[in-house]
C-alpha positions, 0 to 999 in steps of 0.5 A, a space after each residue: 696780692 702780686 702772685 709770680 711764678 718767675 723760675 723753676 728748679 728740678 728736684 729728685 724725691 725719695 723715691 729718685 724720681 725727678 720732679 720739677 718745683 715751682 718757686 712761688 713769689 708773693 709780692 715780690 718776695 719768695 714763699 714757697 716751692 711746690 709740685 704740679 700736683 700740689 696745685 692741681 690738688 688746691 684747684 680741685 678743692 677750690 672747684 668742689 667749694 666755689 664751682 668751676 665757674 668761678 675758677 680761672 683756667 688750670 692746665 690740664 694734667 700730662 701723661 707723658 714727659 714734658 717737653 723744655 717748651 711744655 715745662 715753660 708754657 705749664 709754669 705759664 699757665 700756672 702762674 696765670 691761674 695763681 694771679 687771677 686766684 690771688 685777684 679774686 677777693 673771695 678765693 684769696 681770702 679763703 680758708 682753703 688758700 690761706 692754708 694751703 699757702 701756710 702749709 707750702 711755706 712750712 713744708 718748703 723751710 722743712 719747719 716742725 711746730 715747736 715753741 719759740 719766743 718771738 720779738 715784735 716792736 713798736 715804732 720807737 723801738 720797744 720790744 714786746 716779746 711774745 711765745 708762739 707756735 713756729 707755724 702760727 699765722 699772722 693773726 694768732 700772733 697779732 692777737 698774742 701781741 694785743 693781749 699781752 699790752 692789754 689792748 681791748 679786743 674790738 680794738 686788735 684789727 685796727 693794728 697790723 703785723 709789718 716787717 720793716 727795716 732800718 733806712 739810712 739817717 735813722 729812718 725806717 723803711 716799711 717793707 710789707 705787711 705780713 699775711 695771714 697766710 704766712 708765719 711771721 716766725 718763719 718770714 722774718 727768719 728767712 730775711 735775716 736779722 736786718 728785719 724785724 716785725 713792728 706793730 703799726 695802724 692798720 688803716 687810712 681814715 683818720 677819724 678812726 682816731 677819735 675813737 681810738 684815742 679814748 682807750 688807753 693803750 690804743 692812744 699810746 700806740 698812735 702816739 708812739 707811731 707819730 712820734 716816730 714819723 715826726 722824727 723821721 720827717 714823714 709829715 710836713 712840720 716848721 720849726 715852731 710845730 716841731 717845738 710844740 710838739 716837743 714841748 708836749 711830748 716832754 710833758 707827757 700830753 699825748 692826746 693834745 700832741 695827737 690833736 696837733 699832729 693830726 693837723 699836719 700835712 701828710 699824717 697818715 700817710 705812708 712814706 716810700 724810698 725816694 724813687 723815679 717817675 715819668 711825671 710831672 716829666 720823664 725820670 723825675 726824682 720824686 718822693 712818694 706818699 700814700 695816705 688820705 684816700 691818695 697818692 702824692 707825688 713830690 719832686 725831690 730837692 735833695 732833703 730828707 723834708 718833705 718838698 713843699 715845691 711846685 710840682 709833682 701832683 696829687 692822685 685821689 684813689 677814686 680815680 684810678 682806673 686800674 693799676 699794674 705791676 711791671 717786673 724788670 729783669 736785666 740780663 746784661 750782667 754777664 748772665 749772673 742774676 740780679 735783683 728784679 726793679 719794679 714799676 708801679 703803673 696806674 691810669 688816671 682819670 685827669 679830666 672828663 674823658 681823659 685818661 692818662 698813664 703814670 709810672 714810678 719805678 720803685 723797689 716798693 712798687 709792690 708795696 704801693 700797689 697794696 697799700 692802693 688796694 688796702 685804701 680801695 677796700 676801705 672806702 668800698 666798706 665805708 660806701 656799703 656800710 658793713 664792718 671788717 671782715 677778720 679771721 675770727 668771722 670765718 663760718 666753719 667748714 668742711 675740712 679739706 686737705 694739703 697734698 705735700 710734695 711726696 704725694 701724702 695728705 694732711 687734714 686740715 680744717 677752720 678750727 685748726 686756723 684760728 685760735 685755740 682759746 675763742 680769742 678771734 670769735 670774741 673780736 667779731 662781737 665786740 669787747 665788753 671792756 671797750 667803750 661801746 659807743 657807736 651802737 655797740 660795734 667798734 668796727 661797724 662803718 657809716 654809710 656816707 650819703 647816696 651819690 648824685 644821679 649823674 653818676 657815670 659808669 665811666 669804666 664802661 667807656 675807657 673799657 677799650 683803652 690799652 695798656 702802655 707798655 714800658 718804655 724803658 725795656 732794652 733786649 737785656 732786659 726782660 719784663 714781666 706784667 701782672 694783669 691790671 688791678 680793676 679799681 672798683 671805687 672808680 665806678 662811683 665817680 661822678 660829674 662833681 668828682 671831676 
C-alpha cells in the first residue's frame, strides 16, 4: 500500500478547541482525516498485539502547543509511521489496521450505516444490483455479489472488485482495486458518477483458468472479461484471429473461445494508459502492460493497437530488486493546487552483477506498483506451497477500540468485521458444490521444484546501491519519495535465471 500524509488542516471541535487534522491518502487518493491522538491510540493497540519491537517509530506526545516547524516535523514522522505500517505484511493486513482505516473513512465522510443498493458491473457492462450496508467492507460486498450470480464459494476470491472508468475510444481504464479497509459504497460516491465498480479476476497465473473454466459461472466471468479486452486491443491479435474469435463469440462457444484467446500475447495482462519512460531512451512514449509475472514496455506507435515493433523491453518481476513511488507536485501554477504526477522507478538486474534504474512517469504508477506487489505475493505463495489468505481465515482476537476525533471510543471486534452468515468461514474449507479436484482444496498452490544450489542472495551484494533521484525535478516542483519496496522474490534468483 502507498500511504502518505501530504497535508494538514485546522479544525475546531464542539467545545471550541482547535486541533490539527492529518489527511491520509492511500494509493494516491484521499481516504480519511484523523487526529494525532487517534493514530497514537492505533499505535498503542498494535503494540499490545505485536509488541513494541515489531512497530516503526511513533512520535511522542507533546504537552505544550506545537510551533509550525514542530507540526511539520510531526506530520512527516506520522507519515513515515503509516508508510512503514503499510509495507509490513502482518501489520497492514491486520484487523486492527483495517478496522481503523474503515472507521476513519466512515467518520470522515459522516456516513451512517444504512441499507442501500449498489450497482456492480461486469467488464461488458452487465449490471448486478445488490443490497448492502453503506459501511460494509469490500470483501463483504464481493461475497454478496458472487452469491447473487451463483459463483461457487471456492472460486469467489479468484475475483475481486475494482474501480473502473470509461476511457477514450470505448476503452476502459482500471483505476484501482478496492481494499478491505474501505467501504465500496463510500469510495465510489466520493469519486463521482464517472467511476463504476467492476467484478474482474484477481490473479496473474493463467494456469488457474484451467480450473475455473470447469464451472459455468466462473467460465462466463472469464469469457466476458476476455471479450472486452480483445475489443479494447489489450492483446496482440491479427485479423484472422479476430475473425475466428468473432465466429466463436457468435455461436456462444465460450470454452473454445477461451482456449484460443489464452494463446494470445498479453492475455491476462493489465494494460495501462500511454505514459513516458526513460527506457529505451529518455522521454520515450510507451505502453505498459503487466502480467505473467513481468512488466512489458513497448514503444507507442500512435495506434491504440499494441505495438509489435522492436524497442522497449520485458522486465521479469523476479529480477526487480526493489521499486519506489515518487510523487511530484508542481507549484509553479501561481500557487494553485494541481493534481500530482507520479513516477514508478524499479531497480532491475539487467546482467550478472549489474543493476539499472528504470523510471515510468504515469498517473497510474501506484496501480502499477500494487500489481507488481500482488505478483510477488502470488509467486511467494506458490513457492512456499501455501494457500491464499482470505478475510474468513482471520482468527478470533480480543476486542479493540476505535478512538473518534472527539475522544470517545467505539469497541470493535473480529466478529464485527466478517460476514454475519458464516460465508467467509465456509470459503476457507472449500465449497461442497464446486469441483474438488486438487485434493479437495481449490485454493492450494503447488510447490515448485527446489531451486539449484548455486542460488545466490544478490540482494546482499547490492544492498549499498544508492537510489536514483528523479531527474525532472525543478525548483518549482516538490517531490515526495516513498521508502523503496524490497522484492522478496528477488532473493530466489540463481545463475540459470541470468
